[in-house]
C-alpha positions as CSV (number, residue, x, y, z in Angstrom):
1,M,-41.6,57.0,74.8
2,S,-41.3,60.0,77.5
3,T,-40.4,61.6,80.9
4,R,-42.3,61.6,84.2
5,A,-44.4,64.5,83.0
6,V,-48.0,64.2,81.7
7,R,-48.2,61.6,78.9
8,K,-48.9,62.6,75.3
9,T,-52.0,61.2,73.6
10,N,-50.5,61.1,70.1
11,H,-47.7,62.4,67.9
12,S,-49.2,65.8,67.0
13,S,-50.1,66.7,70.6
14,A,-46.6,65.7,71.8
15,K,-45.0,67.9,69.3
16,S,-46.8,70.9,70.6
17,Q,-45.7,70.3,74.2
18,T,-42.1,69.1,74.0
19,K,-41.7,69.2,77.8
20,S,-43.6,65.8,77.8
21,P,-41.8,63.5,75.4
22,I,-43.7,60.9,73.4
23,R,-43.7,57.5,75.0
24,I,-46.5,55.6,73.3
25,V,-47.1,53.3,70.3
26,P,-49.9,55.2,68.5
27,L,-52.8,53.6,66.9
28,H,-52.4,52.4,63.3
29,P,-51.9,54.3,61.0
30,A,-49.4,56.7,62.6
31,V,-49.9,60.1,61.2
32,R,-46.8,62.3,61.0
33,D,-46.7,66.1,60.5
34,A,-45.4,66.6,57.0
35,A,-44.2,70.1,58.1
36,A,-42.0,68.7,60.9
37,P,-38.2,68.9,60.4
38,A,-36.3,65.8,59.2
39,P,-35.8,63.3,62.0
40,H,-32.5,63.3,63.9
41,L,-32.1,61.9,67.3
42,T,-29.8,63.7,69.7
43,Y,-28.3,62.4,73.0
44,R,-29.5,64.1,76.2
45,N,-26.9,62.6,78.5
46,G,-29.3,60.2,80.3
47,P,-28.9,56.5,80.9
48,L,-28.9,53.8,78.2
49,L,-29.7,50.1,78.7
50,T,-26.4,48.8,77.3
51,N,-27.1,45.1,77.9
52,V,-30.8,45.0,78.6
53,E,-32.2,42.3,80.8
54,V,-35.8,41.6,80.0
55,F,-38.3,40.0,82.4
56,T,-41.7,39.3,81.1
57,L,-44.7,39.5,83.4
58,F,-48.1,38.2,82.2
59,W,-50.9,39.6,84.4
60,G,-54.2,37.8,84.7
61,A,-55.6,34.3,84.8
62,H,-56.3,34.5,81.1
63,W,-52.6,33.7,80.5
64,Q,-53.0,30.3,82.2
65,D,-55.4,29.0,79.5
66,A,-53.7,26.5,77.1
67,A,-53.9,28.7,74.0
68,N,-52.8,31.8,75.8
69,T,-50.0,30.0,77.6
70,H,-48.7,29.2,74.1
71,L,-48.8,32.9,73.3
72,T,-46.7,33.6,76.4
73,Q,-44.2,31.0,75.3
74,Q,-44.1,32.5,71.8
75,M,-43.4,36.0,73.2
76,N,-40.7,34.7,75.4
77,S,-39.1,32.9,72.4
78,F,-39.4,36.2,70.5
79,F,-37.4,38.0,73.2
80,D,-34.8,35.2,73.4
81,F,-34.3,35.7,69.7
82,V,-34.5,39.4,69.3
83,L,-32.2,40.4,72.2
84,T,-29.2,38.9,70.3
85,S,-30.4,39.7,66.8
86,P,-29.4,42.2,64.1
87,L,-32.2,44.5,65.5
88,I,-30.0,45.1,68.6
89,D,-26.9,45.2,66.5
90,Q,-28.2,48.2,64.6
91,L,-28.7,50.2,67.9
92,A,-24.9,50.2,68.4
93,E,-24.7,53.5,66.5
94,Y,-26.3,55.1,69.6
95,S,-23.5,54.0,71.9
96,V,-21.7,56.8,73.7
97,P,-18.4,56.9,75.5
98,G,-18.7,54.6,78.5
99,K,-22.1,53.3,77.4
100,T,-21.8,50.7,74.6
101,I,-25.1,49.2,73.5
102,G,-24.8,45.4,72.9
103,H,-26.8,42.3,73.1
104,G,-29.2,41.6,76.0
105,R,-31.0,38.6,77.4
106,R,-34.3,37.5,78.9
107,I,-33.8,36.7,82.5
108,G,-37.2,35.1,83.3
109,T,-41.0,35.2,83.1
110,K,-44.0,34.9,85.4
111,I,-47.7,34.6,85.1
112,L,-49.3,36.5,87.9
113,T,-53.0,35.9,88.7
114,T,-53.2,37.6,92.1
115,P,-54.2,40.3,92.3
116,A,-56.4,40.0,89.2
117,P,-56.3,43.0,86.9
118,H,-59.5,45.1,86.6
119,K,-61.1,45.9,83.3
120,T,-59.4,49.3,83.5
121,V,-55.9,49.4,84.9
122,Q,-54.2,52.7,85.6
123,D,-50.5,53.1,84.9
124,S,-50.0,53.7,88.6
125,A,-51.4,50.2,89.3
126,I,-48.8,48.7,86.9
127,Q,-46.1,50.6,88.8
128,S,-47.5,49.4,92.2
129,L,-47.6,45.8,90.9
130,L,-43.9,46.0,90.0
131,K,-43.1,47.6,93.3
132,S,-44.9,44.8,95.2
133,E,-43.4,42.0,93.2
134,L,-39.9,43.4,93.6
135,A,-40.4,43.9,97.3
136,S,-41.6,40.3,97.8
137,G,-38.7,39.0,95.7
138,T,-40.9,37.1,93.3
139,I,-39.3,38.8,90.3
140,P,-35.6,39.5,89.9
141,A,-34.3,42.6,91.6
142,A,-33.8,45.6,89.3
143,N,-30.4,46.8,88.1
144,S,-29.3,49.5,85.7
145,N,-30.2,47.2,82.7
146,S,-33.4,45.7,83.9
147,L,-36.6,46.1,81.8
148,Y,-39.9,44.6,82.9
149,F,-42.5,43.9,80.2
150,V,-46.0,43.8,81.6
151,F,-48.6,42.1,79.4
152,L,-52.3,42.7,80.1
153,P,-55.1,40.3,79.1
154,P,-57.9,40.8,76.6
155,G,-60.6,43.1,77.8
156,T,-58.3,45.1,80.1
157,T,-57.9,48.8,79.1
158,V,-54.8,50.6,80.3
159,K,-55.1,54.2,81.3
160,Q,-52.0,56.4,81.0
161,G,-52.2,60.1,81.7
162,G,-55.8,60.4,80.8
163,S,-55.4,58.4,77.6
164,A,-56.5,54.8,77.0
165,S,-55.2,51.7,75.2
166,C,-57.0,50.9,71.9
167,K,-58.3,54.5,72.0
168,V,-55.1,56.4,71.7
169,F,-52.1,54.0,72.2
170,C,-51.1,50.4,71.8
171,G,-48.2,50.3,74.3
172,Y,-45.6,52.5,76.1
173,H,-42.5,52.4,78.2
174,D,-41.6,54.5,81.2
175,V,-39.7,54.7,84.4
176,T,-41.1,54.6,88.0
177,P,-40.2,57.4,90.4
178,D,-37.6,55.1,92.0
179,G,-36.0,54.3,88.7
180,I,-37.5,51.0,87.5
181,F,-37.7,50.7,83.8
182,Y,-40.8,49.0,82.4
183,A,-43.0,48.6,79.3
184,A,-46.8,48.2,79.4
185,M,-48.3,46.0,76.7
186,P,-52.1,46.0,76.5
187,Y,-53.6,43.1,74.5
188,P,-54.1,44.2,70.9
189,G,-57.8,43.8,70.9
190,C,-58.7,46.5,68.3
191,S,-57.9,47.2,64.7
192,G,-55.9,50.2,65.6
193,C,-53.5,48.1,67.6
194,M,-53.5,45.1,65.1
195,G,-52.5,47.1,62.0
196,G,-53.8,44.3,59.9
197,L,-51.7,41.7,61.7
198,A,-52.5,38.7,63.8
199,V,-52.1,38.9,67.6
200,L,-48.5,37.5,67.8
201,P,-47.0,39.8,65.1
202,A,-48.9,42.7,66.5
203,L,-47.3,42.1,69.9
204,T,-43.8,41.5,68.5
205,S,-44.1,44.7,66.4
206,T,-45.2,46.8,69.4
207,G,-42.8,44.9,71.7
208,S,-39.8,45.6,69.4
209,H,-40.8,49.3,69.2
210,E,-40.8,49.6,73.0
211,L,-37.7,47.5,73.5
212,C,-35.6,49.7,71.2
213,E,-37.0,52.8,72.7
214,A,-36.3,51.6,76.2
215,I,-32.7,50.7,75.3
216,T,-31.9,54.1,73.7
217,D,-34.1,56.3,75.8
218,P,-35.0,54.5,79.1
219,I,-35.9,57.8,80.8
220,P,-38.0,59.2,78.0
221,G,-36.6,62.4,76.6
222,Q,-33.3,62.0,78.5
223,G,-31.6,59.6,76.2
224,W,-31.7,59.7,72.4
225,Y,-34.6,61.9,71.4
226,D,-36.0,64.2,68.7
227,D,-38.1,67.1,70.0
228,N,-40.2,67.1,66.9
229,N,-40.5,63.4,66.1
230,G,-40.0,61.5,69.4
231,E,-38.0,58.4,70.0
232,I,-36.3,55.9,67.8
233,G,-39.5,53.9,67.2
234,D,-41.9,56.8,67.0
235,I,-40.3,58.0,63.8
236,C,-41.0,54.6,62.2
237,A,-44.2,53.6,63.8
238,W,-46.1,50.8,62.0
239,K,-43.3,50.2,59.5
240,T,-42.3,46.6,59.8
241,K,-40.0,43.9,58.5
242,Q,-39.5,40.2,59.0
243,L,-36.5,39.1,61.1
244,G,-35.9,35.5,62.1
245,G,-39.5,34.7,61.3
246,Y,-40.9,37.5,63.5
247,T,-42.5,40.8,62.7
248,V,-40.5,43.7,64.1
249,Q,-40.8,47.4,63.6
250,L,-38.2,49.4,61.7
251,E,-36.2,51.8,63.9
252,W,-34.7,55.2,63.0
253,S,-31.0,55.3,62.0
254,N,-29.2,58.6,62.2
255,T,-26.4,57.1,60.2
256,A,-28.6,55.9,57.4
257,G,-31.0,58.8,57.7
258,A,-33.9,56.4,57.3
259,C,-36.0,53.7,59.0
260,I,-34.1,50.4,58.8
């Protein structure tokens, strides 16, 4: 959800300062301003991820434990499914001339234990991690469709623009100064980021939210965006459905005028 300006802490604060678009999954329940105009995304002429290529990066030794390795496998299976699913098909309405949104694919995964994440990880550290891994060639080189999902272990708080995971947000996507698209996925270790769900569906819900937003608005506020309501997922935050056995978030459809 947003540009390179200061991150917003929640929906209401973002609406009052539209120069910094919303880029976060807010805590559950998402509270929307009843006085806000009806949602309608408009295209701001920025890039789109037309055939997204997802690489998953699990940061921390925690992910090597047997039970947690199983969770990484489940998340990778989720991306393998969802990237060619009806969820992606419904994003086709946001295609523009020369930029047709279609199916994507997962191009790989990695568990990274060195350097170990601290109990508090700044967004800048996530960006530095990606830069280092890309420079060393240990993760696939970025192209115009690349999207790196960085998953953090339990007990690690992510700080973004003065806000913290499990205090204000549950995940976000952004772009580095050199144009690398990524999503940060803190472990859902609080009720506000579980939304009454178990860990896996909480992660797939937040993951689908950020995936669809990154596809349609990879440089937040420069793709498909609504100045009053945010990105495609913000409008429908914490509204979910079942798809192929997975919990995914509903996304806003201009055509339907609803979350679908």
